[in-house]
N, C-alpha and C positions, 0 to 999 in steps of 0.2 A: 522307590517311590518318592524319596525326600528329593534325588537327584533330578527327576523328570520335573518336579515342582520346581525347582530352583532354575531348571533349563527354561521352563514356561515363563517364570518371573522374567528372567534374563531376556528372553525373545520380546517380550510384552514391552520392556523397557528399551529396548535398542529399536522396537517400533515406534515408540513415543519421540524419541530422538530424531528418527528419520523424518517423523511428519513435522517437525518443526525446524529442522535443517533448511537454511537457504538453499535455493535451486544451484545446481551443479553448473549451468551456463546461464548466469542473468543477463547477459547480453541478447539473447534471442529469445522472444516470447514464445514461440512455438518448442521449444526446448523447455521452456519452462512448464508450459501447460501440458507437454507431454508427459513430464516427469512427474508434475502434480496435478492429475487429474482433477482432484476435488477443488483446486483454485480454479480452473477454468470453469467448472460449473457455478462457483461462487461470483466469478465475473462476469458471467451471462445474466446471474441473477440480478446482480448489481446493475449492469447495463439494463436491464428490464423494466426495474423497479425505478430508475432515475434518468433513463434514457442517456446515460454517459458512453463514449465508446469505451471498451476495455483498455486500450493503450495508453488513456489519459493518467488515470488513477494508477496503472502499473509502472510507468514511469516515473510518477512522483513517489511511488512506494519505494523505488531502487534508489532515488536519492536521498531519500529521509532515512531509510532504514537498513538498506540494501538486504532486503527481505529478511530481517532477522526479527524474529517475533518479541525478543525482550530486550530491544535496542532503547539506550538511554542516552542522552546528553551528556557531556562532560562533568566532571565534578567542580566545584567552585573551591577556591583555596583561600584560606586567611592567611596574611604574612607571606604566602607563598609555598606554604606546606601543611597549614592544619586544613584537612577536609571540612568544607560546611556546605553541605546539600548539593545540589546540581544546578547549573545555570538556568534550567526550565523544568517545568514538569511533564514534558513529552514524553512518551512511551510507547512501545510496542511497534507492530509493523508500521503505521500510519504516523507515528510521532505525535499524535493528536495530544495537546494540551488538556489537564484537567478540566478547565472551565468549557472549552469547546467542546469536549466529549459529553459532558454532563448536559448541554445545549442540546446535542444529538439525540442522547437518550430520551431526553424530554419531549423533544419535538416529535420522535418517531415512535414513542413508546416503547422501544428495545430497551428495557430495562435493566437486563441481566447483560448487554453489551460488553464484551472484555476486548481491551486492546492487543492482547496478544493471540486473540482469535482472527485468523484471515479473512474470514467468512465475515466476521462483525467490522474488521477494520476496513476492508474494500467497500463496505457498504456505506460506512462513514464516510468514506472518501467520495463516493458517488453522491452523496447527500451534500458534501461541501461543494463539489462542483457545480450540482444542480441549483444551490442556493447563490453561488458567485454569480452565476447565469442571471437567477433573478434579481439580486441586489445591485451588481454593479455592470450586467449586460455584456458580460464577458463569454463568448461561444463555448460550448462546453467541449467542442474540440482545440480550442487554443490553450495547449499545456503551458505554453510560456507566461501568459498571463494569469493563468488559471493557479498557479504556482506562486507568484508573485502575490496573490491574493492569499494562497496558502500559508506563506511565510509571514506576510503582513498584517492580516487579516482584513476584513472588508473595509473599515474604516481607514486602515494606513494604506490601502491601496487608493481609495479615493485621493487621500492627500498626498500620493506619490511619494511617500516615505521610502520607498525602494531605491529612489535616485541619489539618496544620501548616503546609499550602501554600493560601494564600487563592486565590490564582488558579488553583490546578489543577482544583478540584471544576466550577468555572462552565466550564472548556475542556472537561471531560470532558462534562457535559450538553449542551456545543453538539456534540459529537461524536455523544453519543446522539441528538439532533435531527437531525442531519443523517442519520444511518443511517435515521430514520424517514421522512424526506423521500424518500431515494433509494429504500427500500423501497415507497413508493407510486408513485414514477414507474417503477421496474422493473416493477412489477406491471402497467403499463398499455403496455409496450412487449416486454416478454421474448418473448411469442409471434411476434412479427413478427422479433427478433432471431434467434429459433431457427430462423425458416423460412428466412432468409437471403434472396439477392437473386433467385432462381429462383422461389423458394417464395412471394414476396410478387407476384412478376410474374405467377404463374399463378393466385392468389387471386382 
């Protein structure tokens, strides 16, 4: 009985690790959603709530955290070797900052939202994309400019602060290109994902 209990606890722990592990093939949106079916449901819920195409926040999330639930920015060091906090408060799948995350929770009433929860993280990103459209007029499908807003903030984008960062615009274009790739991939598998296992079996 004791052995069975230990095996059950081990199985539960391994299942938990598996559910938070990054997808095995992050380059392909179909492969991501086929592996992590709950993520697809969460992405569709985000799309329905914020009217934002799923490929945009997914491409941004790839860039921000590589789909790691506990991702954090690098540490800061004093005198080159003494650890002194992190370069920012960004955390989780979406790398949302403390202040922006608090604003999201207040705005949506999602009091218990957690940055390490994929469902909450992608909903946050959908909210941010929609707010970006409202504040700065950026189309929700324009992942390049949405990402510039995400990185620089709405005011920073208005002031074009990204032009002072020569590395940032190429990164934003990379996010835009990945969003387009994800969109093309998703177009080819969306129907089968929506049908699920039994629908594909009977098709």
